[in-house]
PDB file of N, CA, C and O in Angstrom:
ATOM      1  N   MET A   1     -30.723 133.831  12.942  1.00  0.00           N
ATOM      2  CA  MET A   1     -31.392 132.598  12.575  1.00  0.00           C
ATOM      3  C   MET A   1     -30.561 131.800  11.556  1.00  0.00           C
ATOM      4  O   MET A   1     -30.430 130.582  11.683  1.00  0.00           O
ATOM      5  N   MET A   2     -30.008 132.477  10.562  1.00  0.00           N
ATOM      6  CA  MET A   2     -29.208 131.792   9.545  1.00  0.00           C
ATOM      7  C   MET A   2     -27.930 131.214  10.147  1.00  0.00           C
ATOM      8  O   MET A   2     -27.468 130.151   9.732  1.00  0.00           O
ATOM      9  N   LYS A   3     -27.362 131.918  11.127  1.00  0.00           N
ATOM     10  CA  LYS A   3     -26.156 131.408  11.776  1.00  0.00           C
ATOM     11  C   LYS A   3     -26.459 130.124  12.528  1.00  0.00           C
ATOM     12  O   LYS A   3     -25.643 129.203  12.546  1.00  0.00           O
ATOM     13  N   ARG A   4     -27.632 130.061  13.148  1.00  0.00           N
ATOM     14  CA  ARG A   4     -28.023 128.863  13.898  1.00  0.00           C
ATOM     15  C   ARG A   4     -28.210 127.679  12.949  1.00  0.00           C
ATOM     16  O   ARG A   4     -27.757 126.575  13.251  1.00  0.00           O
ATOM     17  N   ILE A   5     -28.865 127.892  11.814  1.00  0.00           N
ATOM     18  CA  ILE A   5     -29.081 126.818  10.829  1.00  0.00           C
ATOM     19  C   ILE A   5     -27.746 126.346  10.265  1.00  0.00           C
ATOM     20  O   ILE A   5     -27.510 125.146  10.124  1.00  0.00           O
ATOM     21  N   ALA A   6     -26.882 127.292   9.947  1.00  0.00           N
ATOM     22  CA  ALA A   6     -25.571 126.933   9.411  1.00  0.00           C
ATOM     23  C   ALA A   6     -24.771 126.142  10.446  1.00  0.00           C
ATOM     24  O   ALA A   6     -24.078 125.185  10.100  1.00  0.00           O
ATOM     25  N   PHE A   7     -24.868 126.543  11.717  1.00  0.00           N
ATOM     26  CA  PHE A   7     -24.163 125.827  12.775  1.00  0.00           C
ATOM     27  C   PHE A   7     -24.689 124.398  12.927  1.00  0.00           C
ATOM     28  O   PHE A   7     -23.903 123.462  13.078  1.00  0.00           O
ATOM     29  N   VAL A   8     -26.003 124.227  12.887  1.00  0.00           N
ATOM     30  CA  VAL A   8     -26.603 122.891  13.025  1.00  0.00           C
ATOM     31  C   VAL A   8     -26.193 122.009  11.855  1.00  0.00           C
ATOM     32  O   VAL A   8     -25.859 120.840  12.051  1.00  0.00           O
ATOM     33  N   VAL A   9     -26.212 122.549  10.645  1.00  0.00           N
ATOM     34  CA  VAL A   9     -25.828 121.766   9.464  1.00  0.00           C
ATOM     35  C   VAL A   9     -24.353 121.379   9.552  1.00  0.00           C
ATOM     36  O   VAL A   9     -23.992 120.232   9.289  1.00  0.00           O
ATOM     37  N   LEU A  10     -23.511 122.328   9.919  1.00  0.00           N
ATOM     38  CA  LEU A  10     -22.080 122.060  10.028  1.00  0.00           C
ATOM     39  C   LEU A  10     -21.777 121.048  11.134  1.00  0.00           C
ATOM     40  O   LEU A  10     -20.942 120.162  10.954  1.00  0.00           O
ATOM     41  N   ALA A  11     -22.451 121.178  12.270  1.00  0.00           N
ATOM     42  CA  ALA A  11     -22.239 120.240  13.374  1.00  0.00           C
ATOM     43  C   ALA A  11     -22.714 118.839  12.994  1.00  0.00           C
ATOM     44  O   ALA A  11     -22.048 117.851  13.302  1.00  0.00           O
ATOM     45  N   SER A  12     -23.853 118.754  12.333  1.00  0.00           N
ATOM     46  CA  SER A  12     -24.378 117.448  11.907  1.00  0.00           C
ATOM     47  C   SER A  12     -23.432 116.782  10.911  1.00  0.00           C
ATOM     48  O   SER A  12     -23.163 115.584  11.003  1.00  0.00           O
ATOM     49  N   ALA A  13     -22.935 117.561   9.968  1.00  0.00           N
ATOM     50  CA  ALA A  13     -22.020 117.007   8.967  1.00  0.00           C
ATOM     51  C   ALA A  13     -20.723 116.530   9.607  1.00  0.00           C
ATOM     52  O   ALA A  13     -20.201 115.478   9.241  1.00  0.00           O
ATOM     53  N   SER A  14     -20.204 117.294  10.557  1.00  0.00           N
ATOM     54  CA  SER A  14     -18.947 116.876  11.191  1.00  0.00           C
ATOM     55  C   SER A  14     -19.138 115.626  12.043  1.00  0.00           C
ATOM     56  O   SER A  14     -18.251 114.773  12.091  1.00  0.00           O
ATOM     57  N   LEU A  15     -20.286 115.505  12.717  1.00  0.00           N
ATOM     58  CA  LEU A  15     -20.554 114.281  13.487  1.00  0.00           C
ATOM     59  C   LEU A  15     -20.710 113.075  12.571  1.00  0.00           C
ATOM     60  O   LEU A  15     -20.225 111.987  12.882  1.00  0.00           O
ATOM     61  N   PHE A  16     -21.381 113.268  11.451  1.00  0.00           N
ATOM     62  CA  PHE A  16     -21.557 112.183  10.495  1.00  0.00           C
ATOM     63  C   PHE A  16     -20.214 111.713   9.950  1.00  0.00           C
ATOM     64  O   PHE A  16     -19.948 110.513   9.881  1.00  0.00           O
ATOM     65  N   LEU A  17     -19.371 112.666   9.563  1.00  0.00           N
ATOM     66  CA  LEU A  17     -18.053 112.311   9.021  1.00  0.00           C
ATOM     67  C   LEU A  17     -17.173 111.658  10.080  1.00  0.00           C
ATOM     68  O   LEU A  17     -16.404 110.750   9.762  1.00  0.00           O
ATOM     69  N   ALA A  18     -17.268 112.095  11.314  1.00  0.00           N
ATOM     70  CA  ALA A  18     -16.485 111.486  12.380  1.00  0.00           C
ATOM     71  C   ALA A  18     -16.932 110.048  12.625  1.00  0.00           C
ATOM     72  O   ALA A  18     -16.104 109.173  12.878  1.00  0.00           O
ATOM     73  N   ALA A  19     -18.228 109.806  12.550  1.00  0.00           N
ATOM     74  CA  ALA A  19     -18.745 108.442  12.749  1.00  0.00           C
ATOM     75  C   ALA A  19     -18.285 107.526  11.624  1.00  0.00           C
ATOM     76  O   ALA A  19     -17.942 106.371  11.872  1.00  0.00           O
ATOM     77  N   CYS A  20     -18.272 108.015  10.409  1.00  0.00           N
ATOM     78  CA  CYS A  20     -17.823 107.205   9.270  1.00  0.00           C
ATOM     79  C   CYS A  20     -16.335 106.903   9.364  1.00  0.00           C
ATOM     80  O   CYS A  20     -15.900 105.811   9.000  1.00  0.00           O
ATOM     81  N   ALA A  21     -15.570 107.837   9.836  1.00  0.00           N
ATOM     82  CA  ALA A  21     -14.122 107.651   9.915  1.00  0.00           C
ATOM     83  C   ALA A  21     -13.744 106.638  10.978  1.00  0.00           C
ATOM     84  O   ALA A  21     -12.708 105.982  10.866  1.00  0.00           O
ATOM     85  N   SER A  22     -14.571 106.497  12.016  1.00  0.00           N
ATOM     86  CA  SER A  22     -14.221 105.590  13.099  1.00  0.00           C
ATOM     87  C   SER A  22     -14.801 104.194  12.920  1.00  0.00           C
ATOM     88  O   SER A  22     -14.548 103.317  13.747  1.00  0.00           O
ATOM     89  N   ALA A  23     -15.571 103.967  11.864  1.00  0.00           N
ATOM     90  CA  ALA A  23     -16.168 102.655  11.635  1.00  0.00           C
ATOM     91  C   ALA A  23     -15.077 101.658  11.238  1.00  0.00           C
ATOM     92  O   ALA A  23     -14.244 101.964  10.385  1.00  0.00           O
ATOM     93  N   PRO A  24     -15.075 100.461  11.852  1.00  0.00           N
ATOM     94  CA  PRO A  24     -14.056  99.473  11.498  1.00  0.00           C
ATOM     95  C   PRO A  24     -14.291  98.930  10.094  1.00  0.00           C
ATOM     96  O   PRO A  24     -15.429  98.810   9.639  1.00  0.00           O
ATOM     97  N   THR A  25     -13.209  98.608   9.427  1.00  0.00           N
ATOM     98  CA  THR A  25     -13.303  98.020   8.099  1.00  0.00           C
ATOM     99  C   THR A  25     -12.824  96.580   8.166  1.00  0.00           C
ATOM    100  O   THR A  25     -11.869  96.263   8.876  1.00  0.00           O
ATOM    101  N   GLN A  26     -13.487  95.725   7.431  1.00  0.00           N
ATOM    102  CA  GLN A  26     -13.079  94.321   7.386  1.00  0.00           C
ATOM    103  C   GLN A  26     -12.185  94.133   6.179  1.00  0.00           C
ATOM    104  O   GLN A  26     -12.513  94.549   5.068  1.00  0.00           O
ATOM    105  N   GLN A  27     -11.061  93.506   6.415  1.00  0.00           N
ATOM    106  CA  GLN A  27     -10.133  93.262   5.333  1.00  0.00           C
ATOM    107  C   GLN A  27      -9.947  91.765   5.169  1.00  0.00           C
ATOM    108  O   GLN A  27      -9.730  91.042   6.141  1.00  0.00           O
ATOM    109  N   ARG A  28     -10.034  91.314   3.940  1.00  0.00           N
ATOM    110  CA  ARG A  28      -9.774  89.911   3.657  1.00  0.00           C
ATOM    111  C   ARG A  28      -8.276  89.710   3.558  1.00  0.00           C
ATOM    112  O   ARG A  28      -7.555  90.588   3.085  1.00  0.00           O
ATOM    113  N   PRO A  29      -7.806  88.554   4.004  1.00  0.00           N
ATOM    114  CA  PRO A  29      -6.375  88.299   3.839  1.00  0.00           C
ATOM    115  C   PRO A  29      -6.057  88.174   2.351  1.00  0.00           C
ATOM    116  O   PRO A  29      -6.911  87.762   1.567  1.00  0.00           O
ATOM    117  N   PRO A  30      -4.854  88.520   1.968  1.00  0.00           N
ATOM    118  CA  PRO A  30      -4.509  88.376   0.553  1.00  0.00           C
ATOM    119  C   PRO A  30      -4.608  86.917   0.127  1.00  0.00           C
ATOM    120  O   PRO A  30      -4.343  86.011   0.917  1.00  0.00           O
ATOM    121  N   GLU A  31      -4.983  86.702  -1.104  1.00  0.00           N
ATOM    122  CA  GLU A  31      -5.177  85.340  -1.617  1.00  0.00           C
ATOM    123  C   GLU A  31      -3.903  84.514  -1.482  1.00  0.00           C
ATOM    124  O   GLU A  31      -3.979  83.294  -1.334  1.00  0.00           O
ATOM    125  N   SER A  32      -2.741  85.147  -1.529  1.00  0.00           N
ATOM    126  CA  SER A  32      -1.497  84.410  -1.413  1.00  0.00           C
ATOM    127  C   SER A  32      -1.292  83.855  -0.006  1.00  0.00           C
ATOM    128  O   SER A  32      -0.459  82.970   0.191  1.00  0.00           O
ATOM    129  N   ALA A  33      -2.046  84.367   0.983  1.00  0.00           N
ATOM    130  CA  ALA A  33      -1.895  83.892   2.352  1.00  0.00           C
ATOM    131  C   ALA A  33      -2.642  82.586   2.591  1.00  0.00           C
ATOM    132  O   ALA A  33      -2.450  81.954   3.630  1.00  0.00           O
ATOM    133  N   VAL A  34      -3.496  82.166   1.646  1.00  0.00           N
ATOM    134  CA  VAL A  34      -4.245  80.918   1.797  1.00  0.00           C
ATOM    135  C   VAL A  34      -3.299  79.744   1.590  1.00  0.00           C
ATOM    136  O   VAL A  34      -2.506  79.733   0.648  1.00  0.00           O
ATOM    137  N   ASP A  35      -3.388  78.759   2.475  1.00  0.00           N
ATOM    138  CA  ASP A  35      -2.547  77.568   2.381  1.00  0.00           C
ATOM    139  C   ASP A  35      -3.140  76.633   1.326  1.00  0.00           C
ATOM    140  O   ASP A  35      -3.906  75.723   1.643  1.00  0.00           O
ATOM    141  N   HIS A  36      -2.773  76.877   0.071  1.00  0.00           N
ATOM    142  CA  HIS A  36      -3.360  76.122  -1.041  1.00  0.00           C
ATOM    143  C   HIS A  36      -2.995  74.644  -0.991  1.00  0.00           C
ATOM    144  O   HIS A  36      -3.779  73.807  -1.441  1.00  0.00           O
ATOM    145  N   THR A  37      -1.849  74.308  -0.467  1.00  0.00           N
ATOM    146  CA  THR A  37      -1.457  72.896  -0.372  1.00  0.00           C
ATOM    147  C   THR A  37      -2.428  72.149   0.528  1.00  0.00           C
ATOM    148  O   THR A  37      -2.900  71.068   0.173  1.00  0.00           O
ATOM    149  N   TYR A  38      -2.726  72.712   1.679  1.00  0.00           N
ATOM    150  CA  TYR A  38      -3.652  72.076   2.622  1.00  0.00           C
ATOM    151  C   TYR A  38      -5.068  72.030   2.055  1.00  0.00           C
ATOM    152  O   TYR A  38      -5.760  71.021   2.187  1.00  0.00           O
ATOM    153  N   VAL A  39      -5.504  73.134   1.417  1.00  0.00           N
ATOM    154  CA  VAL A  39      -6.840  73.185   0.835  1.00  0.00           C
ATOM    155  C   VAL A  39      -6.988  72.114  -0.243  1.00  0.00           C
ATOM    156  O   VAL A  39      -7.995  71.407  -0.283  1.00  0.00           O
ATOM    157  N   ASN A  40      -5.984  71.991  -1.119  1.00  0.00           N
ATOM    158  CA  ASN A  40      -6.052  70.989  -2.179  1.00  0.00           C
ATOM    159  C   ASN A  40      -6.064  69.572  -1.619  1.00  0.00           C
ATOM    160  O   ASN A  40      -6.766  68.709  -2.146  1.00  0.00           O
ATOM    161  N   THR A  41      -5.297  69.320  -0.556  1.00  0.00           N
ATOM    162  CA  THR A  41      -5.275  67.991   0.062  1.00  0.00           C
ATOM    163  C   THR A  41      -6.636  67.636   0.638  1.00  0.00           C
ATOM    164  O   THR A  41      -7.132  66.530   0.422  1.00  0.00           O
ATOM    165  N   VAL A  42      -7.241  68.557   1.364  1.00  0.00           N
ATOM    166  CA  VAL A  42      -8.553  68.303   1.967  1.00  0.00           C
ATOM    167  C   VAL A  42      -9.604  68.099   0.884  1.00  0.00           C
ATOM    168  O   VAL A  42     -10.424  67.186   0.983  1.00  0.00           O
ATOM    169  N   GLU A  43      -9.590  68.940  -0.152  1.00  0.00           N
ATOM    170  CA  GLU A  43     -10.583  68.814  -1.219  1.00  0.00           C
ATOM    171  C   GLU A  43     -10.405  67.523  -2.009  1.00  0.00           C
ATOM    172  O   GLU A  43     -11.391  66.933  -2.449  1.00  0.00           O
ATOM    173  N   HIS A  44      -9.168  67.075  -2.195  1.00  0.00           N
ATOM    174  CA  HIS A  44      -8.913  65.818  -2.899  1.00  0.00           C
ATOM    175  C   HIS A  44      -9.520  64.649  -2.126  1.00  0.00           C
ATOM    176  O   HIS A  44     -10.206  63.804  -2.703  1.00  0.00           O
ATOM    177  N   HIS A  45      -9.266  64.604  -0.827  1.00  0.00           N
ATOM    178  CA  HIS A  45      -9.821  63.515  -0.008  1.00  0.00           C
ATOM    179  C   HIS A  45     -11.342  63.606   0.076  1.00  0.00           C
ATOM    180  O   HIS A  45     -12.024  62.583   0.121  1.00  0.00           O
ATOM    181  N   ALA A  46     -11.867  64.809   0.096  1.00  0.00           N
ATOM    182  CA  ALA A  46     -13.321  64.980   0.146  1.00  0.00           C
ATOM    183  C   ALA A  46     -13.968  64.456  -1.129  1.00  0.00           C
ATOM    184  O   ALA A  46     -15.003  63.793  -1.072  1.00  0.00           O
ATOM    185  N   ARG A  47     -13.367  64.749  -2.278  1.00  0.00           N
ATOM    186  CA  ARG A  47     -13.919  64.248  -3.544  1.00  0.00           C
ATOM    187  C   ARG A  47     -13.912  62.728  -3.588  1.00  0.00           C
ATOM    188  O   ARG A  47     -14.850  62.116  -4.099  1.00  0.00           O
ATOM    189  N   ARG A  48     -12.862  62.117  -3.058  1.00  0.00           N
ATOM    190  CA  ARG A  48     -12.754  60.652  -3.080  1.00  0.00           C
ATOM    191  C   ARG A  48     -13.825  60.004  -2.211  1.00  0.00           C
ATOM    192  O   ARG A  48     -14.261  58.887  -2.488  1.00  0.00           O
ATOM    193  N   THR A  49     -14.250  60.703  -1.159  1.00  0.00           N
ATOM    194  CA  THR A  49     -15.244  60.120  -0.250  1.00  0.00           C
ATOM    195  C   THR A  49     -16.646  60.661  -0.484  1.00  0.00           C
ATOM    196  O   THR A  49     -17.579  60.279   0.223  1.00  0.00           O
ATOM    197  N   GLY A  50     -16.812  61.555  -1.475  1.00  0.00           N
ATOM    198  CA  GLY A  50     -18.130  62.078  -1.805  1.00  0.00           C
ATOM    199  C   GLY A  50     -18.607  63.187  -0.877  1.00  0.00           C
ATOM    200  O   GLY A  50     -19.807  63.439  -0.770  1.00  0.00           O
ATOM    201  N   VAL A  51     -17.684  63.838  -0.219  1.00  0.00           N
ATOM    202  CA  VAL A  51     -18.032  64.923   0.704  1.00  0.00           C
ATOM    203  C   VAL A  51     -17.849  66.248  -0.009  1.00  0.00           C
ATOM    204  O   VAL A  51     -16.877  66.439  -0.740  1.00  0.00           O
ATOM    205  N   ARG A  52     -18.790  67.168   0.205  1.00  0.00           N
ATOM    206  CA  ARG A  52     -18.681  68.507  -0.380  1.00  0.00           C
ATOM    207  C   ARG A  52     -18.067  69.440   0.648  1.00  0.00           C
ATOM    208  O   ARG A  52     -18.541  69.519   1.781  1.00  0.00           O
ATOM    209  N   VAL A  53     -17.025  70.141   0.262  1.00  0.00           N
ATOM    210  CA  VAL A  53     -16.342  71.071   1.151  1.00  0.00           C
ATOM    211  C   VAL A  53     -16.616  72.485   0.673  1.00  0.00           C
ATOM    212  O   VAL A  53     -16.457  72.796  -0.507  1.00  0.00           O
ATOM    213  N   GLU A  54     -17.033  73.342   1.605  1.00  0.00           N
ATOM    214  CA  GLU A  54     -17.222  74.758   1.305  1.00  0.00           C
ATOM    215  C   GLU A  54     -16.428  75.546   2.337  1.00  0.00           C
ATOM    216  O   GLU A  54     -16.762  75.546   3.522  1.00  0.00           O
ATOM    217  N   TRP A  55     -15.377  76.218   1.881  1.00  0.00           N
ATOM    218  CA  TRP A  55     -14.502  76.948   2.791  1.00  0.00           C
ATOM    219  C   TRP A  55     -15.140  78.279   3.149  1.00  0.00           C
ATOM    220  O   TRP A  55     -15.402  79.104   2.274  1.00  0.00           O
ATOM    221  N   VAL A  56     -15.390  78.489   4.431  1.00  0.00           N
ATOM    222  CA  VAL A  56     -15.884  79.769   4.916  1.00  0.00           C
ATOM    223  C   VAL A  56     -14.693  80.644   5.285  1.00  0.00           C
ATOM    224  O   VAL A  56     -14.616  81.805   4.883  1.00  0.00           O
ATOM    225  N   ASN A  57     -13.783  80.090   6.036  1.00  0.00           N
ATOM    226  CA  ASN A  57     -12.531  80.759   6.397  1.00  0.00           C
ATOM    227  C   ASN A  57     -11.394  79.808   6.028  1.00  0.00           C
ATOM    228  O   ASN A  57     -10.978  78.989   6.847  1.00  0.00           O
ATOM    229  N   PRO A  58     -10.896  79.914   4.805  1.00  0.00           N
ATOM    230  CA  PRO A  58      -9.846  78.990   4.392  1.00  0.00           C
ATOM    231  C   PRO A  58      -8.607  79.142   5.274  1.00  0.00           C
ATOM    232  O   PRO A  58      -8.290  80.241   5.727  1.00  0.00           O
ATOM    233  N   PRO A  59      -7.912  78.034   5.511  1.00  0.00           N
ATOM    234  CA  PRO A  59      -6.717  78.107   6.363  1.00  0.00           C
ATOM    235  C   PRO A  59      -5.647  78.958   5.701  1.00  0.00           C
ATOM    236  O   PRO A  59      -5.409  78.874   4.496  1.00  0.00           O
ATOM    237  N   ARG A  60      -5.021  79.765   6.509  1.00  0.00           N
ATOM    238  CA  ARG A  60      -3.969  80.637   5.996  1.00  0.00           C
ATOM    239  C   ARG A  60      -2.615  80.069   6.396  1.00  0.00           C
ATOM    240  O   ARG A  60      -2.496  79.349   7.387  1.00  0.00           O
ATOM    241  N   ILE A  61      -1.625  80.394   5.630  1.00  0.00           N
ATOM    242  CA  ILE A  61      -0.271  79.875   5.869  1.00  0.00           C
ATOM    243  C   ILE A  61       0.215  80.290   7.245  1.00  0.00           C
ATOM    244  O   ILE A  61       0.804  79.474   7.955  1.00  0.00           O
ATOM    245  N   ARG A  62      -0.013  81.535   7.642  1.00  0.00           N
ATOM    246  CA  ARG A  62       0.435  82.016   8.941  1.00  0.00           C
ATOM    247  C   ARG A  62      -0.209  81.203  10.070  1.00  0.00           C
ATOM    248  O   ARG A  62       0.461  80.872  11.048  1.00  0.00           O
ATOM    249  N   ASP A  63      -1.507  80.876   9.946  1.00  0.00           N
ATOM    250  CA  ASP A  63      -2.200  80.094  10.969  1.00  0.00           C
ATOM    251  C   ASP A  63      -1.598  78.707  11.109  1.00  0.00           C
ATOM    252  O   ASP A  63      -1.411  78.218  12.223  1.00  0.00           O
ATOM    253  N   ARG A  64      -1.293  78.072   9.988  1.00  0.00           N
ATOM    254  CA  ARG A  64      -0.746  76.709  10.015  1.00  0.00           C
ATOM    255  C   ARG A  64       0.654  76.729  10.631  1.00  0.00           C
ATOM    256  O   ARG A  64       1.007  75.788  11.342  1.00  0.00           O
ATOM    257  N   GLN A  65       1.453  77.749  10.391  1.00  0.00           N
ATOM    258  CA  GLN A  65       2.791  77.834  10.956  1.00  0.00           C
ATOM    259  C   GLN A  65       2.719  78.015  12.472  1.00  0.00           C
ATOM    260  O   GLN A  65       3.562  77.476  13.189  1.00  0.00           O
ATOM    261  N   GLN A  66       1.740  78.757  12.974  1.00  0.00           N
ATOM    262  CA  GLN A  66       1.597  78.965  14.404  1.00  0.00           C
ATOM    263  C   GLN A  66       1.191  77.671  15.110  1.00  0.00           C
ATOM    264  O   GLN A  66       1.607  77.423  16.241  1.00  0.00           O
ATOM    265  N   GLU A  67       0.368  76.835  14.436  1.00  0.00           N
ATOM    266  CA  GLU A  67      -0.049  75.557  15.020  1.00  0.00           C
ATOM    267  C   GLU A  67       1.145  74.623  15.190  1.00  0.00           C
ATOM    268  O   GLU A  67       1.232  73.890  16.175  1.00  0.00           O
ATOM    269  N   ASN A  68       2.058  74.652  14.233  1.00  0.00           N
ATOM    270  CA  ASN A  68       3.170  73.710  14.231  1.00  0.00           C
ATOM    271  C   ASN A  68       4.353  74.187  15.058  1.00  0.00           C
ATOM    272  O   ASN A  68       5.241  73.389  15.360  1.00  0.00           O
ATOM    273  N   GLY A  69       4.396  75.423  15.426  1.00  0.00           N
ATOM    274  CA  GLY A  69       5.606  75.835  16.099  1.00  0.00           C
ATOM    275  C   GLY A  69       5.377  76.869  17.091  1.00  0.00           C
ATOM    276  O   GLY A  69       6.319  77.318  17.745  1.00  0.00           O
TER     277      GLY A  69
END
């Protein structure tokens, strides 16, 4: 009986740990990857026209380079 309980506990723990290990993680791009020049330009024009800008996914330098070339 004790072997069965120990087996169930061990099997449950290993399944739990395996599920946690395979869960995807979300990583934010490094702050240096944000295209601050473009962000500042857009925010400057928005302030002049009275528009409020809230960046959900700020443009990244890599994205802007792919658009241009």
